[in-house]
C-alpha positions as CSV (number, residue, x, y, z in Angstrom):
1,X,98.6,-90.5,87.3
2,X,99.2,-88.3,90.4
3,X,102.9,-88.7,90.0
4,X,102.8,-87.7,86.4
5,X,100.7,-84.6,87.2
6,X,103.1,-83.6,90.0
7,X,106.2,-84.1,87.8
8,X,104.7,-82.1,84.9
9,X,103.5,-79.3,87.3
10,X,107.0,-79.0,88.8
11,X,108.6,-78.9,85.3
12,X,106.2,-76.2,84.2
13,X,107.0,-74.1,87.3
14,X,110.8,-74.4,86.6
15,X,110.3,-73.5,83.0
16,X,108.2,-70.5,83.9
17,X,110.8,-69.3,86.4
18,X,113.6,-69.7,83.8
19,X,111.5,-67.8,81.2
20,X,110.8,-65.0,83.7
21,X,114.5,-64.6,84.6
22,X,115.6,-64.6,81.0
23,X,112.8,-62.1,80.0
24,X,113.6,-59.8,82.9
25,X,117.3,-59.7,82.0
26,X,116.6,-59.1,78.3
27,X,114.1,-56.3,79.1
28,X,116.6,-54.6,81.4
29,X,119.4,-54.9,78.8
30,X,117.1,-53.5,76.1
31,X,116.1,-50.5,78.3
32,X,119.8,-49.8,79.1
33,X,121.3,-50.3,75.7
34,X,118.8,-49.6,73.0
35,X,115.4,-48.2,74.1
36,X,114.4,-44.6,73.6
37,X,112.5,-42.7,76.2
38,X,109.5,-42.6,73.9
39,X,109.6,-46.4,73.5
40,X,109.8,-46.8,77.3
41,X,106.9,-44.4,77.8
42,X,104.9,-46.4,75.3
43,X,105.8,-49.7,76.9
44,X,104.3,-48.3,80.2
45,X,100.8,-48.8,78.8
46,X,101.5,-52.5,78.7
47,X,102.5,-52.7,82.3
48,X,99.2,-54.2,83.5
49,X,97.9,-55.5,80.1
50,X,97.9,-59.2,79.1
51,X,100.7,-59.6,76.5
52,X,101.3,-62.9,74.8
53,X,102.7,-61.9,71.5
54,X,105.9,-60.1,70.6
55,X,104.3,-58.7,67.4
56,X,101.5,-57.1,69.4
57,X,104.0,-55.6,71.9
58,X,106.0,-54.2,69.0
59,X,102.8,-52.7,67.4
60,X,101.8,-50.9,70.6
61,X,105.3,-49.5,71.4
62,X,106.1,-48.6,67.8
63,X,102.8,-46.9,67.1
64,X,102.7,-44.9,70.3
65,X,106.3,-43.8,70.1
66,X,105.8,-42.8,66.4
67,X,102.7,-40.8,67.3
68,X,104.6,-38.9,70.0
69,X,107.4,-37.7,67.8
70,X,105.8,-38.1,64.3
71,X,108.7,-40.1,62.9
72,X,108.4,-43.0,60.6
73,X,107.5,-46.3,62.4
74,X,110.5,-48.3,63.2
75,X,110.9,-51.9,62.1
76,X,110.8,-54.7,64.6
77,X,114.6,-55.1,64.6
78,X,115.2,-51.4,64.8
79,X,113.1,-51.2,68.0
80,X,114.2,-54.4,69.7
81,X,117.6,-55.2,68.2
82,X,118.6,-58.7,69.3
83,X,116.6,-58.4,72.5
84,X,113.4,-59.8,70.9
85,X,113.1,-61.7,67.6
86,X,110.2,-62.6,65.4
87,X,111.8,-66.0,64.8
88,X,111.5,-67.2,68.4
89,X,108.1,-67.9,70.0
90,X,108.0,-66.3,73.5
91,X,106.0,-67.4,76.4
92,X,103.7,-65.0,78.2
93,X,105.9,-65.3,81.2
94,X,108.9,-64.2,79.2
95,X,107.2,-61.2,77.6
96,X,105.6,-60.1,80.9
97,X,109.1,-60.3,82.6
98,X,110.7,-58.4,79.6
99,X,108.3,-55.6,80.2
100,X,108.9,-55.7,83.9
101,X,112.6,-55.6,83.5
102,X,112.5,-52.7,81.0
103,X,110.1,-50.7,83.1
104,X,112.1,-51.3,86.3
105,X,115.0,-49.5,84.6
106,X,112.7,-46.8,83.3
107,X,111.2,-46.3,86.7
108,X,114.6,-45.6,88.1
109,X,115.5,-42.9,85.6
110,X,112.2,-41.5,84.4
111,X,111.9,-38.5,86.7
112,X,115.4,-37.3,85.8
113,X,114.9,-37.9,82.1
114,X,111.6,-36.2,81.8
115,X,112.4,-33.2,84.1
C-alpha cells in the first residue's frame, strides 16, 4: 500500500507541475496578445483569491472591466480567445498559474501603461 501511495503522490506532483507550467504560459500569452488593461486590472483582484473555476474567473474579470468602462460585457471567447475554453476542465493549479503568468506580464508594464 505504501508503494501505491508513493507512486500516486509522485504522479500527482508531476501532473500539478505540468498544469502550472501550461497555465503560466497561457496566462502570459493571453496578457501579451489579447488582454486589455482593464481586464488585467480586474484580474489583479484574483491574485490572492482561491480560483477553481474558469467561469468564475471570467465573471469577475468581465464584470469589473465592464463596470470600469461601461461597455457591454464581453463573451467568454471575446475575453479569453483560445487561451481558456469552457469545454476544458481546468485544475486549480492551471488557473492559479494562468493568473500568475498574466499578472507577471502586467506587473512589468503596469506603471508605464497607467502613467
